[in-house]
KOLMI-765859 format. One record per residue: x, y, z of N, C-alpha, C in turn; residue in three letters. Coordinates in steps of 0.001 Angstrom, whole numbers, padded with zeros to 6 digits, always signed. Atoms other than C-alpha are relative to their C-alpha. Example, Ala and Ser with C-alpha at 12.3 -4.5 7.8 and 13.67 -1.06 7.14 Angstrom:
residues 2
+000890-001190+000000+012300-004500+007800+000900+001200+000000ALA
-000820-001190-000060+013670-001060+007140-000770+001090+000730SER
END
This chain:
residues 79
+000232+001245-000717-004249+052308+020388+000587+000144+001394UNK
-000509-000007-001360-003880+052008+024130+000182-001429+000474UNK
-000222+001314-000573-002561+049084+026090+000803+000138+001268UNK
-000766-000002-001235-000831+048146+029272+001315-000714-000243UNK
-001326+000582+000111+002840+047362+029541+000322-000698+001313UNK
-000315+000775-001196+003815+044636+031970+001506-000186+000117UNK
-001406+000245-000285+007225+044352+033579+000105-001089+001060UNK
-000243+001058-000976+008726+041578+035653+000245+000609+001384UNK
-000286-000373-001386+008801+041869+039430+001186-000844+000472UNK
-001063+000857-000543+011619+040490+041601-000457-001456+000153UNK
+000522+001370-000116+009364+037473+042205+000066-000722-001350UNK
-000073+000605+001331+009243+036869+038438+001429-000419-000326UNK
-001400+000348+000269+013030+036968+038158+000403-001252+000777UNK
-000284+001203-000792+013257+034393+040953-000636-001227-000640UNK
+000704+001125+000625+010683+032185+039214+000676-000414-001302UNK
-000669+000333+001258+012542+032404+035910+001283-000789+000239UNK
-001199+000768-000342+015635+031039+037629-000340-001451+000329UNK
+000476+001351-000311+013537+027987+038596-001218-000295-000870UNK
+001132+000129+000924+011375+027288+035517-000963-001135+000312UNK
+000909+001102-000329+009876+024123+037002-001145+000459+000902UNK
+001042-000500-000884+007752+026316+039312-001206+000577-000714UNK
+001088-000583+000787+005575+027721+036513-000316-000888-001190UNK
+000293+000741+001223+003720+026190+033622+000669+000709-001183UNK
-000753-000499+001157+005213+026708+030178-000539+001333-000518UNK
+000593-001249+000501+002760+029438+029096+000386+001175+000888UNK
-000341-001071-000937+003384+031498+032234+001486+000339-000089UNK
-001440-000209+000106+007147+031038+031963+000335+000786-001267UNK
-000250-000688+001268+007122+032136+028320-000454+001450+000062UNK
+000486-001374-000112+005011+035205+029057+000926+000826+000888UNK
-000935-000732-000852+007339+036203+031892+001283+000341-000747UNK
-001199-000281+000791+010303+035902+029550-000220+001156-000969UNK
+000286-000991+001040+008624+038101+026939-000404+001366+000557UNK
+000473-001266-000582+007219+040775+029284+001209+000844+000399UNK
-001192-000814-000229+009838+043503+029170-000312+001466+000281UNK
+000363-001382-000257+007897+046672+029895-000131+000846-001243UNK
+000105-000720+001275+007929+047660+026221-001084-000560-000904UNK
+000992+000653+000859+005484+045210+024689-001377+000062+000644UNK
+001380-000016-000489+001734+045661+025027-000533-001429+000037UNK
+000622+001327-000019-000548+042726+025755-000411-000425-001396UNK
+000363+000329+001385-001729+042918+022163+001215-000557-000744UNK
-001209+000481+000663+001845+042528+020906+000433-001350+000564UNK
-000356+001289-000597+002573+039737+023379-000928-001103-000489UNK
+000961+000986+000510-000597+037950+022253+000354-000406-001422UNK
-000395+000320+001385+000525+038193+018629+001263-000848-000023UNK
-001262+000743-000020+004034+036973+019427-000178-001432+000491UNK
+000214+001328-000573+002746+034026+021454-001137-000757-000672UNK
+001067+000609+000794-000096+033296+019017-001174-000479+000858UNK
+001164+000280-000840-002748+033319+021762-000302+001239+000834UNK
+000396-001122-000846-004669+035793+023892+000585-000212+001394UNK
-000671+000153-001289-002554+036344+027008-000532+000968+001060UNK
+000525-000992-000936-004709+039003+028705-000321-000607+001368UNK
+000386+000619-001274-006151+036692+031364+001220-000549+000735UNK
-001217+000526-000618-002801+034986+031997+000817+001138+000609UNK
-000749-001148-000526-001115+038383+032434-000665+000549+001259UNK
+000712-000476-001193-003810+039495+034870+000232-000949+001181UNK
-000217+000985-001064-003388+036262+036834+001428+000104+000559UNK
-001390-000123-000445+000404+036623+036944+000220+001303+000777UNK
-000091-001266-000742+000028+040249+038062-000609-000168+001392UNK
+000656+000222-001292-002375+039185+040830+000869-000860+000923UNK
-000877+000874-000782+000168+036564+041942+001345+000660+000312UNK
-001220-000736-000310+002940+039182+042068+001165-000221-000942UNK
-001074+000242+000956+004933+038106+039013+000176+001138-001003UNK
-000045-001092+000966+004084+041031+036724-000539+001268+000633UNK
+000465-001307-000439+003605+044714+037328-000583+000715-001207UNK
+000676-000731+001072+001090+046564+035158+000338+001473+000160UNK
-000400-001402-000061+002616+049952+034441-001123+000946-000366UNK
+001143-000796+000441-000714+051191+033036+000447+001207-000812UNK
-000521-001043+000866+001205+053201+030484-000713-000065-001331UNK
+000643+000040+001309-000707+054205+027372+001028-000233-001094UNK
-000842+000276+001154+000821+052838+024201-000666+000675-001180UNK
+000583-000763+001089+000220+055273+021393+000451-000555-001334UNK
-000348+000419+001353+000127+054365+017732+001013+000982-000562UNK
-000961-000880+000652+002950+055752+015618-000732+001073-000781UNK
+000597-001123+000710+002104+059156+014247+001028+000532-000976UNK
-000877-000571+001010+003579+060486+011049+000326+001433+000399UNK
-000412-001336-000432+005607+063587+011969-000572+001101-000883UNK
+000516-001019+000908+004389+065447+008886-001487+000238+000216UNK
+001436-000139-000216+000751+064826+009803-000286+000794+001272UNK
+000201-000711-001275+001233+066408+013246+000139+001494-000145UNK
END
């Protein structure tokens, strides 16, 4: 499975310090985006598809798409 990992930008950290500047969904996604979770995992955790919201936040400078492939776990014995 491949996916993109989003990390917070300095602008996101500033926005998180002032939560009244973002709607609740955007604020929650910024809190959860840690550079380790794929959009698929974030969608599962937030119980909604967050792909479009993440793209919008990236376009606004709040998130950085690392474009890092996320590989499925592979059994060491199978390799």
